[in-house]
Each structure stands twice: as C-alpha cells, then as structure tokens.
N, C-alpha and C positions, 0 to 999 in steps of 0.2 A: 382601404383598411386591410383587405384580404393580402394584398402584397406585403404589408408589414408583417403579418403572421406568417406568410410563406418564407419571408426572409428571415424571421426569427426562428421558425422551424428549421431551417437550413443551417443556421449557426448552432442550434441545439444539437443536430445530428452531427456536425462536425466536432462539436466539443465532446460528444460521447464517443466518437470514433477516436479523438486524441487520447482520451481517458483510457479507453481499452488497449492502447499501445504500451501501457506500463503494467508491469506485474510486480506485485511485492513478493519478496522471497522469504517472509518471516517464518514460515514452517520449516524451511531448510535451515535457517539461522537457529531456530530453536533446537532442531535435531543436532546440529553441529555443537552448540553449547552443551547440550546433554551428554554428548559423546565425550567431549574434552574434560568436562567436569565430573562425569560419572554420576550424574544425579537427574532427576526429573525437573524439567523447566516448564512451568505452566503459563498460559496467557495471563492469568491473574498476577503471576510474579512479574512478567514483562510490564503489565499495566501499572502495577504498584511502583516498580523501579524507575519507570520512564515518566509517570504522571500522565500517560495517555489512557484515556477511558478504555476499559475492557471492551465495550461494544465497538469502539472505533478499531481497535486491533482486530477484532473478529471480522468486521467489514473489510478491512485491508486484506485479510487472509482469504475471505469467502466470496466477496462480491466482486465479480468481474467489472472493471471500470471505475472502482471506487476512487474518489479523489480526496487526497488529504493534504495538509500544509507541509511546508518545508520543515517547520519547527518539529513535527512529528518525525519526519525522516531523520533529522538531526539527533533527536533523543534516542531512536533505535540504533543509530550508529554509535552513539555513546555506549548504550547498554551491551550491544553486541561487540564493541571494539572493532568496528569495521568501517569500511568505505561505503559512500552512497551507492556505487555500483554493485556492492554486495547486498543491498537492501531492495533495489529495483532493477528490473531487467526491462529492456526495451523489446517489445514484440512487434513484428510486422502486422499491419492491419489487412485482413482479407476481405476483399469486397464481395 
C-alpha cells in the first residue's frame, strides 16, 4: 500500500511542477486595457464580463501554480481581445 501512496505522491508533485510552469498575465492585460481605454478596469469588471468568478480570477493572478480550465482562458481572450499566449506565459521550472 505504501508503494501506491509513494507513486501517487510522485504524480502529485509532478502535476504541481507542471502547473507552476504556466503564469497568467492578467495584471498586465488589465493595465494595458486601462491604458488603451483611459479608464480603470477592476477584477470585478473582468469577472462580470467574462462570467468567471472573481475569486477564480484572483487566484489566477495571485496563486502560483493555480490550475484553471480552457473555457476560462477562452473567456479572458474574448474580454481582452487577445490570443492565448497573451494570457498565459510558459515559465521554466527550477529544480
């Protein structure tokens, strides 16, 4: 049984390492939209416009390794009128 948990723990570590390789650039997108439109853009506005819960957006911004679905990425692309690579940045994992 211990071998099962060891194997499971290994996969959990690997999954966490994978998640940490992606960084959401929502702060940058908000700042760019604010500059272009000459107005303040809040997380609440992004949440209301995209249908993504405010807490989910906050976690995407602040929690390293946060994992979200592709539907949320798509909604952010529509809101910010951008491509996927503008929302997510691949970061190398440091051991």
